[in-house]
Backbone and ligand atoms as CSV (ligand in chain L), in Angstrom:
chain,resi,resn,atom,element,x,y,z
A,1,MET,N,N,10.739,8.914,10.980
A,1,MET,CA,C,11.779,8.949,9.880
A,1,MET,C,C,11.233,9.885,8.842
A,2,ARG,N,N,12.215,10.547,8.225
A,2,ARG,CA,C,11.873,11.407,7.084
A,2,ARG,C,C,11.942,10.664,5.783
A,3,LEU,N,N,11.265,11.111,4.789
A,3,LEU,CA,C,11.294,10.450,3.485
A,3,LEU,C,C,12.565,10.699,2.729
A,4,ASN,N,N,13.033,9.671,1.995
A,4,ASN,CA,C,14.184,9.929,1.142
A,4,ASN,C,C,13.698,9.862,-0.320
A,5,LYS,N,N,14.631,9.917,-1.233
A,5,LYS,CA,C,14.244,9.940,-2.661
A,5,LYS,C,C,13.413,8.723,-3.046
A,6,LYS,N,N,13.805,7.568,-2.487
A,6,LYS,CA,C,13.037,6.318,-2.804
A,6,LYS,C,C,11.599,6.417,-2.382
A,7,GLY,N,N,11.365,6.987,-1.235
A,7,GLY,CA,C,9.990,7.160,-0.743
A,7,GLY,C,C,9.178,8.091,-1.618
A,8,LYS,N,N,9.804,9.116,-2.121
A,8,LYS,CA,C,9.106,10.082,-2.964
A,8,LYS,C,C,8.835,9.414,-4.356
A,9,ILE,N,N,9.731,8.548,-4.810
A,9,ILE,CA,C,9.454,7.813,-6.054
A,9,ILE,C,C,8.210,6.906,-5.856
A,10,LEU,N,N,8.145,6.284,-4.667
A,10,LEU,CA,C,7.076,5.342,-4.353
A,10,LEU,C,C,5.724,6.109,-4.335
A,11,ILE,N,N,5.710,7.286,-3.803
A,11,ILE,CA,C,4.473,8.108,-3.795
A,11,ILE,C,C,4.095,8.366,-5.226
A,12,LYS,N,N,5.044,8.712,-6.084
A,12,LYS,CA,C,4.733,8.947,-7.497
A,12,LYS,C,C,4.197,7.711,-8.168
A,13,LYS,N,N,4.700,6.549,-7.819
A,13,LYS,CA,C,4.218,5.314,-8.368
A,13,LYS,C,C,2.768,5.012,-7.954
A,14,ALA,N,N,2.412,5.407,-6.720
A,14,ALA,CA,C,1.049,5.233,-6.238
A,14,ALA,C,C,0.124,6.211,-6.976
A,15,GLU,N,N,0.566,7.388,-7.193
A,15,GLU,CA,C,-0.225,8.381,-7.958
A,15,GLU,C,C,-0.381,7.919,-9.416
A,16,GLU,N,N,0.679,7.345,-9.957
A,16,GLU,CA,C,0.678,6.843,-11.325
A,16,GLU,C,C,-0.369,5.766,-11.566
A,17,ILE,N,N,-0.509,4.866,-10.598
A,17,ILE,CA,C,-1.483,3.781,-10.800
A,17,ILE,C,C,-2.904,4.286,-10.644
A,18,ILE,N,N,-3.097,5.315,-9.871
A,18,ILE,CA,C,-4.441,5.974,-9.805
A,18,ILE,C,C,-4.763,6.584,-11.169
A,19,GLU,N,N,-3.810,7.253,-11.776
A,19,GLU,CA,C,-3.999,7.863,-13.084
A,19,GLU,C,C,-4.371,6.788,-14.141
A,20,LYS,N,N,-3.655,5.642,-14.063
A,20,LYS,CA,C,-3.909,4.554,-15.000
A,20,LYS,C,C,-5.323,4.049,-14.879
A,21,ALA,N,N,-5.779,3.899,-13.621
A,21,ALA,CA,C,-7.080,3.304,-13.375
A,21,ALA,C,C,-8.225,4.272,-13.689
A,22,LYS,N,N,-7.937,5.566,-13.807
A,22,LYS,CA,C,-9.023,6.496,-14.115
A,22,LYS,C,C,-9.692,6.191,-15.418
A,23,GLY,N,N,-9.018,5.546,-16.323
A,23,GLY,CA,C,-9.613,5.226,-17.622
A,23,GLY,C,C,-10.767,4.288,-17.579
A,24,VAL,N,N,-10.903,3.481,-16.513
A,24,VAL,CA,C,-11.999,2.520,-16.425
A,24,VAL,C,C,-13.287,3.224,-15.949
A,25,ASN,N,N,-13.155,4.412,-15.309
A,25,ASN,CA,C,-14.300,5.213,-14.956
A,25,ASN,C,C,-15.339,4.485,-14.137
A,26,LEU,N,N,-14.952,3.942,-12.977
A,26,LEU,CA,C,-15.850,3.228,-12.066
A,26,LEU,C,C,-16.039,4.012,-10.768
A,27,ILE,N,N,-17.214,3.845,-10.145
A,27,ILE,CA,C,-17.515,4.497,-8.877
A,27,ILE,C,C,-16.815,3.738,-7.773
A,28,ASP,N,N,-16.214,4.492,-6.819
A,28,ASP,CA,C,-15.577,3.902,-5.631
A,28,ASP,C,C,-14.457,2.890,-5.981
A,29,THR,N,N,-13.897,3.026,-7.100
A,29,THR,CA,C,-12.830,2.121,-7.495
A,29,THR,C,C,-11.680,2.959,-8.153
A,30,GLY,N,N,-10.496,2.717,-7.587
A,30,GLY,CA,C,-9.351,3.422,-8.145
A,30,GLY,C,C,-9.032,4.750,-7.499
A,31,ASP,N,N,-9.785,5.106,-6.438
A,31,ASP,CA,C,-9.491,6.393,-5.758
A,31,ASP,C,C,-8.233,6.341,-4.897
A,32,VAL,N,N,-7.889,5.157,-4.477
A,32,VAL,CA,C,-6.626,4.953,-3.741
A,32,VAL,C,C,-5.712,4.103,-4.497
A,33,GLY,N,N,-4.482,4.511,-4.499
A,33,GLY,CA,C,-3.413,3.716,-5.126
A,33,GLY,C,C,-2.344,3.374,-4.167
A,34,ALA,N,N,-1.722,2.218,-4.261
A,34,ALA,CA,C,-0.662,1.829,-3.354
A,34,ALA,C,C,0.550,1.385,-4.201
A,35,ALA,N,N,1.696,1.620,-3.648
A,35,ALA,CA,C,2.927,1.142,-4.334
A,35,ALA,C,C,3.830,0.632,-3.208
A,36,LEU,N,N,4.510,-0.477,-3.519
A,36,LEU,CA,C,5.474,-1.038,-2.563
A,36,LEU,C,C,6.729,-1.435,-3.263
A,37,VAL,N,N,7.807,-1.419,-2.543
A,37,VAL,CA,C,9.083,-1.973,-3.102
A,37,VAL,C,C,9.499,-3.134,-2.215
A,38,THR,N,N,9.864,-4.229,-2.865
A,38,THR,CA,C,10.205,-5.447,-2.141
A,38,THR,C,C,11.682,-5.440,-1.731
A,39,SER,N,N,12.046,-6.450,-0.963
A,39,SER,CA,C,13.480,-6.537,-0.517
A,39,SER,C,C,14.365,-6.831,-1.734
A,40,HIS,N,N,13.789,-7.294,-2.833
A,40,HIS,CA,C,14.556,-7.501,-4.093
A,40,HIS,C,C,14.572,-6.269,-4.973
A,41,GLY,N,N,13.901,-5.203,-4.523
A,41,GLY,CA,C,13.929,-4.012,-5.291
A,41,GLY,C,C,12.878,-3.877,-6.349
A,42,ASN,N,N,11.926,-4.765,-6.356
A,42,ASN,CA,C,10.827,-4.705,-7.333
A,42,ASN,C,C,9.669,-3.858,-6.826
A,43,ILE,N,N,9.032,-3.126,-7.697
A,43,ILE,CA,C,7.932,-2.226,-7.324
A,43,ILE,C,C,6.605,-2.904,-7.794
A,44,PHE,N,N,5.619,-2.982,-6.916
A,44,PHE,CA,C,4.329,-3.457,-7.293
A,44,PHE,C,C,3.290,-2.398,-6.876
A,45,GLN,N,N,2.222,-2.329,-7.696
A,45,GLN,CA,C,1.205,-1.321,-7.478
A,45,GLN,C,C,-0.188,-1.933,-7.466
A,46,GLY,N,N,-1.130,-1.197,-6.960
A,46,GLY,CA,C,-2.519,-1.657,-6.966
A,46,GLY,C,C,-3.404,-0.456,-6.671
A,47,VAL,N,N,-4.715,-0.612,-7.042
A,47,VAL,CA,C,-5.688,0.420,-6.681
A,47,VAL,C,C,-6.821,-0.244,-5.886
A,48,SER,N,N,-7.522,0.626,-5.145
A,48,SER,CA,C,-8.698,0.189,-4.392
A,48,SER,C,C,-9.822,-0.271,-5.326
A,49,LEU,N,N,-10.554,-1.263,-4.880
A,49,LEU,CA,C,-11.704,-1.790,-5.592
A,49,LEU,C,C,-12.946,-1.731,-4.722
A,50,GLY,N,N,-14.068,-1.347,-5.327
A,50,GLY,CA,C,-15.343,-1.306,-4.559
A,50,GLY,C,C,-16.502,-1.622,-5.455
A,51,PHE,N,N,-16.965,-2.856,-5.447
A,51,PHE,CA,C,-18.085,-3.281,-6.287
A,51,PHE,C,C,-19.386,-3.403,-5.497
A,52,TYR,N,N,-20.520,-3.081,-6.082
A,52,TYR,CA,C,-21.834,-3.152,-5.407
A,52,TYR,C,C,-22.174,-4.578,-4.912
A,53,CYS,N,N,-21.585,-5.570,-5.559
A,53,CYS,CA,C,-21.851,-6.955,-5.129
A,53,CYS,C,C,-21.107,-7.291,-3.826
A,54,GLY,N,N,-20.379,-6.325,-3.236
A,54,GLY,CA,C,-19.752,-6.532,-1.958
A,54,GLY,C,C,-18.300,-6.861,-2.045
A,55,ILE,N,N,-17.837,-7.086,-3.227
A,55,ILE,CA,C,-16.375,-7.379,-3.392
A,55,ILE,C,C,-15.625,-6.102,-3.493
A,56,GLY,N,N,-14.598,-5.997,-2.687
A,56,GLY,CA,C,-13.761,-4.804,-2.773
A,56,GLY,C,C,-12.544,-4.980,-1.931
A,57,SER,N,N,-11.612,-4.074,-2.094
A,57,SER,CA,C,-10.381,-4.194,-1.307
A,57,SER,C,C,-9.642,-2.858,-1.284
A,58,CYS,N,N,-8.796,-2.771,-0.315
A,58,CYS,CA,C,-7.854,-1.645,-0.273
A,58,CYS,C,C,-6.795,-1.772,-1.369
A,59,ALA,N,N,-6.217,-0.645,-1.709
A,59,ALA,CA,C,-5.161,-0.647,-2.724
A,59,ALA,C,C,-3.914,-1.451,-2.284
A,60,GLU,N,N,-3.663,-1.426,-0.995
A,60,GLU,CA,C,-2.487,-2.163,-0.509
A,60,GLU,C,C,-2.694,-3.680,-0.762
A,61,TYR,N,N,-3.924,-4.118,-0.610
A,61,TYR,CA,C,-4.256,-5.517,-0.813
A,61,TYR,C,C,-3.930,-5.963,-2.232
A,62,GLN,N,N,-4.265,-5.104,-3.182
A,62,GLN,CA,C,-3.987,-5.359,-4.606
A,62,GLN,C,C,-2.487,-5.327,-4.873
A,63,ALA,N,N,-1.737,-4.431,-4.299
A,63,ALA,CA,C,-0.331,-4.375,-4.461
A,63,ALA,C,C,0.368,-5.577,-3.856
A,64,VAL,N,N,-0.080,-5.979,-2.658
A,64,VAL,CA,C,0.476,-7.196,-2.034
A,64,VAL,C,C,0.118,-8.423,-2.865
A,65,GLY,N,N,-1.056,-8.434,-3.426
A,65,GLY,CA,C,-1.431,-9.566,-4.297
A,65,GLY,C,C,-0.526,-9.676,-5.474
A,66,ALA,N,N,-0.245,-8.528,-6.096
A,66,ALA,CA,C,0.655,-8.530,-7.267
A,66,ALA,C,C,2.063,-9.014,-6.905
A,67,MET,N,N,2.501,-8.589,-5.694
A,67,MET,CA,C,3.838,-9.013,-5.208
A,67,MET,C,C,3.862,-10.513,-4.993
A,68,ILE,N,N,2.848,-11.054,-4.302
A,68,ILE,CA,C,2.827,-12.508,-4.021
A,68,ILE,C,C,2.665,-13.277,-5.317
A,69,SER,N,N,1.889,-12.763,-6.222
A,69,SER,CA,C,1.721,-13.425,-7.539
A,69,SER,C,C,3.026,-13.515,-8.291
A,70,ASN,N,N,3.952,-12.657,-7.927
A,70,ASN,CA,C,5.301,-12.618,-8.553
A,70,ASN,C,C,6.343,-13.293,-7.682
A,71,GLY,N,N,5.903,-14.022,-6.661
A,71,GLY,CA,C,6.812,-14.835,-5.866
A,71,GLY,C,C,7.638,-14.096,-4.801
A,72,GLU,N,N,7.095,-12.971,-4.325
A,72,GLU,CA,C,7.813,-12.226,-3.231
A,72,GLU,C,C,6.864,-11.979,-2.077
A,73,LYS,N,N,7.472,-11.748,-0.899
A,73,LYS,CA,C,6.591,-11.476,0.265
A,73,LYS,C,C,7.208,-10.447,1.249
A,74,GLU,N,N,8.469,-10.067,1.009
A,74,GLU,CA,C,9.086,-9.115,1.935
A,74,GLU,C,C,9.094,-7.697,1.383
A,75,ILE,N,N,8.465,-6.849,2.177
A,75,ILE,CA,C,8.245,-5.440,1.726
A,75,ILE,C,C,9.205,-4.515,2.410
A,76,GLU,N,N,9.975,-3.803,1.653
A,76,GLU,CA,C,10.902,-2.845,2.228
A,76,GLU,C,C,10.193,-1.552,2.591
A,77,GLU,N,N,9.322,-1.069,1.710
A,77,GLU,CA,C,8.661,0.193,1.902
A,77,GLU,C,C,7.312,0.177,1.196
A,78,ILE,N,N,6.302,0.815,1.740
A,78,ILE,CA,C,4.961,0.819,1.135
A,78,ILE,C,C,4.294,2.202,1.342
A,79,VAL,N,N,3.430,2.570,0.405
A,79,VAL,CA,C,2.685,3.829,0.607
A,79,VAL,C,C,1.299,3.623,-0.071
A,80,ALA,N,N,0.346,4.346,0.496
A,80,ALA,CA,C,-1.007,4.444,-0.182
A,80,ALA,C,C,-1.298,5.916,-0.311
A,81,VAL,N,N,-1.896,6.250,-1.476
A,81,VAL,CA,C,-2.243,7.633,-1.754
A,81,VAL,C,C,-3.716,7.701,-2.211
A,82,TRP,N,N,-4.449,8.662,-1.622
A,82,TRP,CA,C,-5.854,8.853,-1.956
A,82,TRP,C,C,-5.985,10.092,-2.875
A,83,TYR,N,N,-6.781,9.916,-3.902
A,83,TYR,CA,C,-7.039,11.052,-4.783
A,83,TYR,C,C,-8.350,11.734,-4.404
A,84,ASN,N,N,-8.243,12.959,-3.970
A,84,ASN,CA,C,-9.424,13.765,-3.542
A,84,ASN,C,C,-9.971,14.379,-4.846
A,85,LYS,N,N,-11.044,13.841,-5.352
A,85,LYS,CA,C,-11.622,14.371,-6.614
A,85,LYS,C,C,-12.059,15.815,-6.550
A,86,ASP,N,N,-12.663,16.167,-5.373
A,86,ASP,CA,C,-13.151,17.562,-5.215
A,86,ASP,C,C,-11.997,18.579,-5.260
A,87,LYS,N,N,-10.910,18.269,-4.601
A,87,LYS,CA,C,-9.791,19.204,-4.560
A,87,LYS,C,C,-8.776,18.924,-5.661
A,88,ARG,N,N,-8.951,17.771,-6.356
A,88,ARG,CA,C,-8.015,17.345,-7.400
A,88,ARG,C,C,-6.572,17.289,-6.865
A,89,LYS,N,N,-6.491,16.655,-5.663
A,89,LYS,CA,C,-5.144,16.563,-5.075
A,89,LYS,C,C,-4.951,15.180,-4.511
A,90,TYR,N,N,-3.686,14.795,-4.467
A,90,TYR,CA,C,-3.291,13.491,-3.902
A,90,TYR,C,C,-2.940,13.704,-2.378
A,91,LYS,N,N,-3.261,12.687,-1.593
A,91,LYS,CA,C,-2.886,12.757,-0.133
A,91,LYS,C,C,-2.424,11.396,0.307
A,92,VAL,N,N,-1.250,11.327,0.904
A,92,VAL,CA,C,-0.754,10.087,1.464
A,92,VAL,C,C,-1.617,9.759,2.691
A,93,ILE,N,N,-2.039,8.462,2.784
A,93,ILE,CA,C,-2.843,8.018,3.914
A,93,ILE,C,C,-2.198,6.762,4.523
A,94,PRO,N,N,-2.286,6.578,5.838
A,94,PRO,CA,C,-1.720,5.408,6.439
A,94,PRO,C,C,-2.595,4.195,6.121
A,95,PRO,N,N,-2.043,2.969,6.154
A,95,PRO,CA,C,-2.830,1.803,5.880
A,95,PRO,C,C,-3.854,1.539,6.983
A,96,CYS,N,N,-5.011,0.949,6.626
A,96,CYS,CA,C,-6.013,0.561,7.622
A,96,CYS,C,C,-5.516,-0.591,8.460
A,97,GLY,N,N,-6.249,-0.897,9.510
A,97,GLY,CA,C,-5.870,-1.962,10.390
A,97,GLY,C,C,-5.731,-3.345,9.724
A,98,LYS,N,N,-6.664,-3.663,8.831
A,98,LYS,CA,C,-6.580,-4.960,8.151
A,98,LYS,C,C,-5.351,-5.048,7.289
A,99,CYS,N,N,-5.018,-3.955,6.631
A,99,CYS,CA,C,-3.792,-3.978,5.772
A,99,CYS,C,C,-2.532,-4.082,6.614
A,100,ARG,N,N,-2.513,-3.441,7.801
A,100,ARG,CA,C,-1.389,-3.556,8.652
A,100,ARG,C,C,-1.189,-5.045,9.066
A,101,GLU,N,N,-2.226,-5.690,9.439
A,101,GLU,CA,C,-2.133,-7.115,9.763
A,101,GLU,C,C,-1.715,-7.962,8.541
A,102,MET,N,N,-2.285,-7.695,7.412
A,102,MET,CA,C,-1.967,-8.454,6.190
A,102,MET,C,C,-0.498,-8.354,5.852
A,103,ILE,N,N,0.074,-7.150,5.905
A,103,ILE,CA,C,1.476,-6.990,5.582
A,103,ILE,C,C,2.343,-7.737,6.564
A,104,LEU,N,N,1.985,-7.669,7.819
A,104,LEU,CA,C,2.755,-8.413,8.825
A,104,LEU,C,C,2.613,-9.919,8.719
A,105,GLN,N,N,1.429,-10.370,8.341
A,105,GLN,CA,C,1.257,-11.823,8.201
A,105,GLN,C,C,2.004,-12.418,6.992
A,106,ALA,N,N,2.249,-11.564,6.003
A,106,ALA,CA,C,2.918,-12.085,4.809
A,106,ALA,C,C,4.369,-12.497,5.077
A,107,SER,N,N,4.988,-11.828,6.024
A,107,SER,CA,C,6.391,-12.179,6.385
A,107,SER,C,C,6.707,-11.513,7.737
A,108,LYS,N,N,7.357,-12.339,8.617
A,108,LYS,CA,C,7.770,-11.802,9.903
A,108,LYS,C,C,8.725,-10.630,9.725
A,109,LYS,N,N,9.516,-10.653,8.658
A,109,LYS,CA,C,10.439,-9.581,8.397
A,109,LYS,C,C,9.771,-8.221,8.096
A,110,ASN,N,N,8.459,-8.327,7.761
A,110,ASN,CA,C,7.750,-7.078,7.401
A,110,ASN,C,C,7.456,-6.235,8.617
A,111,SER,N,N,7.735,-6.697,9.827
A,111,SER,CA,C,7.581,-5.836,10.995
A,111,SER,C,C,8.458,-4.642,10.843
A,112,ASN,N,N,9.527,-4.756,10.049
A,112,ASN,CA,C,10.446,-3.617,9.834
A,112,ASN,C,C,10.134,-2.869,8.551
A,113,THR,N,N,9.076,-3.234,7.845
A,113,THR,CA,C,8.632,-2.472,6.603
A,113,THR,C,C,8.504,-1.005,6.969
A,114,GLU,N,N,9.026,-0.163,6.090
A,114,GLU,CA,C,8.868,1.269,6.300
A,114,GLU,C,C,7.549,1.656,5.634
A,115,VAL,N,N,6.682,2.234,6.446
A,115,VAL,CA,C,5.343,2.643,5.924
A,115,VAL,C,C,5.282,4.176,5.930
A,116,ILE,N,N,5.066,4.665,4.708
A,116,ILE,CA,C,4.929,6.099,4.541
A,116,ILE,C,C,3.515,6.524,5.041
A,117,ILE,N,N,3.480,7.398,6.009
A,117,ILE,CA,C,2.124,7.752,6.573
A,117,ILE,C,C,1.715,9.194,6.304
A,118,SER,N,N,2.638,9.935,5.734
A,118,SER,CA,C,2.276,11.332,5.298
A,118,SER,C,C,3.327,11.751,4.245
A,119,GLU,N,N,3.175,12.905,3.690
A,119,GLU,CA,C,4.017,13.391,2.602
A,119,GLU,C,C,5.489,13.517,3.071
A,120,ASN,N,N,5.701,13.571,4.381
A,120,ASN,CA,C,7.127,13.734,4.807
A,120,ASN,C,C,7.531,12.877,6.012
A,121,LYS,N,N,6.718,11.838,6.265
A,121,LYS,CA,C,7.053,10.990,7.409
A,121,LYS,C,C,6.779,9.507,7.100
A,122,LYS,N,N,7.626,8.627,7.584
A,122,LYS,CA,C,7.410,7.198,7.537
A,122,LYS,C,C,7.811,6.580,8.875
A,123,VAL,N,N,7.208,5.465,9.168
A,123,VAL,CA,C,7.465,4.708,10.393
A,123,VAL,C,C,7.595,3.200,10.064
A,124,ARG,N,N,8.142,2.462,10.988
A,124,ARG,CA,C,8.189,1.009,10.775
A,124,ARG,C,C,6.815,0.425,11.083
A,125,LEU,N,N,6.482,-0.673,10.422
A,125,LEU,CA,C,5.172,-1.255,10.604
A,125,LEU,C,C,4.931,-1.644,12.085
A,126,LYS,N,N,5.998,-2.123,12.757
A,126,LYS,CA,C,5.841,-2.495,14.133
A,126,LYS,C,C,5.391,-1.353,15.039
A,127,GLU,N,N,5.651,-0.126,14.559
A,127,GLU,CA,C,5.209,1.022,15.345
A,127,GLU,C,C,3.700,1.285,15.124
A,128,LEU,N,N,3.234,0.897,13.937
A,128,LEU,CA,C,1.819,1.081,13.623
A,128,LEU,C,C,0.930,-0.003,14.258
A,129,ILE,N,N,1.535,-1.132,14.482
A,129,ILE,CA,C,0.792,-2.284,15.013
A,129,ILE,C,C,1.657,-3.008,16.073
A,130,PRO,N,N,1.743,-2.348,17.268
A,130,PRO,CA,C,2.611,-2.920,18.316
A,130,PRO,C,C,2.111,-4.192,18.932
A,131,TYR,N,N,0.783,-4.461,18.847
A,131,TYR,CA,C,0.197,-5.677,19.417
A,131,TYR,C,C,-0.613,-6.396,18.353
A,132,PRO,N,N,0.065,-7.053,17.374
A,132,PRO,CA,C,-0.625,-7.689,16.292
A,132,PRO,C,C,-1.594,-8.715,16.716
A,133,TRP,N,N,-2.661,-8.858,15.912
A,133,TRP,CA,C,-3.698,-9.872,16.236
A,133,TRP,C,C,-3.264,-11.290,15.885
A,134,GLY,N,N,-2.661,-11.414,14.688
A,134,GLY,CA,C,-2.283,-12.727,14.219
A,134,GLY,C,C,-0.819,-12.786,13.986
A,135,GLY,N,N,-0.328,-14.014,13.861
A,135,GLY,CA,C,1.062,-14.172,13.526
A,135,GLY,C,C,1.260,-14.334,12.026
A,136,SER,N,N,2.516,-14.514,11.671
A,136,SER,CA,C,2.809,-14.673,10.250
A,136,SER,C,C,2.214,-15.981,9.727
A,137,ILE,N,N,1.860,-16.033,8.479
A,137,ILE,CA,C,1.341,-17.261,7.883
A,137,ILE,C,C,2.440,-17.986,7.107
A,138,GLU,N,N,3.674,-17.596,7.345
A,138,GLU,CA,C,4.803,-18.239,6.649
A,138,GLU,C,C,4.861,-19.727,7.057
A,139,LYS,N,N,5.136,-20.574,6.096
A,139,LYS,CA,C,5.263,-22.014,6.341
A,139,LYS,C,C,6.647,-22.268,6.945
L,1,ZN,ZN,ZN,-6.559,-1.389,4.069
């Protein structure tokens, strides 16, 4: 699938959260930003974390955490963007395997989540993870 205007806005939101996080000036933290839009139309963002004590997470994890903290679990569309400091450029990156599972486990409906995997392409989550490891954790 090709990106529409909403997808391009989501990419900008992921870049925006990276810019916001730059102010904290931490190593290995904030280089990746994620933005998602829920089935209710709300946008949540997060950045990657990487602390020397071993605590860290992908940006998608932080965005999903913000979403769940606000009482939602169904993701319509999601994107992660990496900031290449050397080139001073943003690059859309696909979610890692753990994040693919996490998004799917949050809601069965998220198998249809549109995942932006490059600057001009998106796919449904079920295409990225055709044989999921775990099922949904929905009650
Ligand atoms: Zn991840």
